[in-house]
C-alpha positions in Angstrom: -28.8 1.1 1.3 -28.4 0.4 -2.4 -25.7 -1.8 -4.1 -23.4 1.1 -4.8 -23.6 2.3 -1.2 -22.9 -1.2 0.1 -19.8 -1.6 -2.1 -18.5 1.9 -1.1 -19.1 1.0 2.5 -17.1 -2.2 2.0 -14.3 -0.3 0.3 -14.2 2.2 3.1 -14.0 -0.6 5.7 -11.2 -2.3 3.6 -9.2 1.0 3.4 -9.6 1.5 7.2 -8.2 -1.9 7.9 -5.1 -1.4 5.8 -1.7 -0.8 7.5 -0.2 2.6 6.7 2.4 1.1 4.4 -0.3 -0.6 2.3 -2.3 2.7 2.1 0.7 4.3 0.4 0.7 1.4 -2.0 -3.0 1.9 -2.9 -2.5 5.6 -3.5 0.6 4.9 -5.7 -1.3 2.3 -7.7 -4.2 4.6 -8.3 -1.8 7.4 -9.3 0.0 5.0 -11.8 -3.3 3.8 -13.3 -4.7 7.2 -13.9 -1.3 8.5 -15.1 -1.3 5.8 -17.7 -4.8 6.7 -18.8 -3.7 10.3 -19.3 -0.6 9.2 -21.3 -2.9 7.3 -23.6 -5.5 10.1 -23.8 -4.5 13.5 -22.4 -8.2 14.5 -22.5 -9.5 11.6 -20.4 -12.1 13.2 -18.2 -12.1 10.5 -15.6 -8.3 10.7 -15.1 -8.4 14.5 -15.1 -11.1 14.4 -12.5 -9.1 11.9 -10.4 -6.0 14.2 -10.4 -8.1 17.3 -9.6 -9.6 15.5 -6.6 -6.2 14.1 -5.6 -4.7 17.6 -5.8 -7.5 19.0 -3.6 -7.1 16.2 -1.0 -3.3 16.8 -0.8 -3.8 20.6 -0.5 -6.4 20.2 2.2 -4.4 17.7 4.1 -1.3 19.9 4.0 -3.3 22.9 5.1 -4.7 20.9 8.0 -1.3 19.6 9.0 0.2 23.1 8.9 -2.7 24.5 11.0 -1.9 21.9 13.7 1.7 23.1 14.1 
């Protein structure tokens, strides 16, 4: 396991141990950080990639939730 994999694994463990309320705070904080980046630079590729991935995750989650009903 390389250094990046180890750090990602630690982050995954940390996320898994957060209470649900704190998870919402993490997502809100990430959203605000990347939103600020886009306000400073509307072409920021990293921020645009983040929002593209976030949109995909929300869409997939909503589809999964509606399929369970």
